[in-house]
C-alpha angles and dihedrals in degrees: 000000000000126000122186123196116182147133142105092290099077092168095065093039088054090049090052091049091052089047091056091046092051092051091049092049092051090064098029104048097172095054089210091139097048117104134176125202125189103218102212092074100023119128117207091229089063091056092044091052091050092051092049092051112096111248121241115259091003091279126148114263121234112209120185118202113189126194101350098149095094092050101091098178091052093047092051093051094042093053091052088060098028101113093050092047092049088061095049119117092227117088119243116191117196109200123184112193102152120112098238116093121239113235113251089233094060108127095217091049091052092048094050093046088055103038107025132070091257130193122184120202113208121186114274121241141173118359093355091057092048091049089052090052092051091050092049094049089049090050090058092045094250128144116208140191110244091241089062091073093055092045093050092049089048092053101037110019121209099321100129092192092061094036090055091050092049091049091053090048093051093045091051090048095052096036096206097332125118115280115224137189091262090059090055092048090050100045111022123086123190093238140023107283102231092182088072088062089055092052092051092045088056091049092049091053094048094250096135095159091058091045090053091047091052091047092052090049088059091050092048089054087060099256112149122243088234091058092046092050089048090053092047089048091049094051097044089050087054090050091049091050091051092044090052090053091050093048090053093045093244123145120257088239088077086073119089093212123128106269092244092050092045092053093049092045091050091053092048094045089064090064098055133059118229090249091051091053093050091051091048090050092051089050091053090053091051092050092045090052091048092051095048094048093046093241091127134027108252100235091044089051092055092047090051092048092055094044094048103048 
């Protein structure tokens, strides 16, 4: 059996993949017959060997093949055996989550559209996008003013990866309170702020002077301390999420982070222990509380945070 998940909206295709995985794991607790293949370096013989190996406990195998469309040798060999593979009892999921589009003339694409159970994920817009936003805010226990949806779309567009990240940031900032347009204007940027990664890289490598310098550059550009702390909080939460996956031996693909953010978070997670990350996260909470209650001046709070971790 072949399943094909593709389309410009890589966020929802990733969600669908995780949904299938969760259902499989509910009935196959040991996961001994679950395999993942990264398509860029995959050789067809490796897939063939896996399919010819008897499954444990006579269960169906679930094989996930990600991003195979740029692997010309694999595609050629697969298509030679495609009809036979389509009739196999094992389940092969082709998942395309890379940003580049696959040409409509691609022979593997045409085959999968015809023979596989295919689901295309096009970018959401209009009412569908607003309904998705409402559902996500609700998932994180956040209540929002209706104008917030329009403002978020105005700032971010239809990129669900970034929208999800902004929703988590806003929900963490309000902690159960109602999110308003002013919160969006204060905290949301129209693109991923890569300078925050540089600041955290400097912290991770013990270069506190450079981290302070980068932080002050943000402040000089007019960015608010509240926004900067929200971004630092957002990124350390991502690092903690990735670290947790690594500690439990789970693949990074279980994360719903934007691929760029996931890669950076993975790199940074190597430089912190799990205990260090939990202490940093508690420190962020203390500083956030101090800033919001007026117990500490915001810029001083950020300087102290960097000097103390």
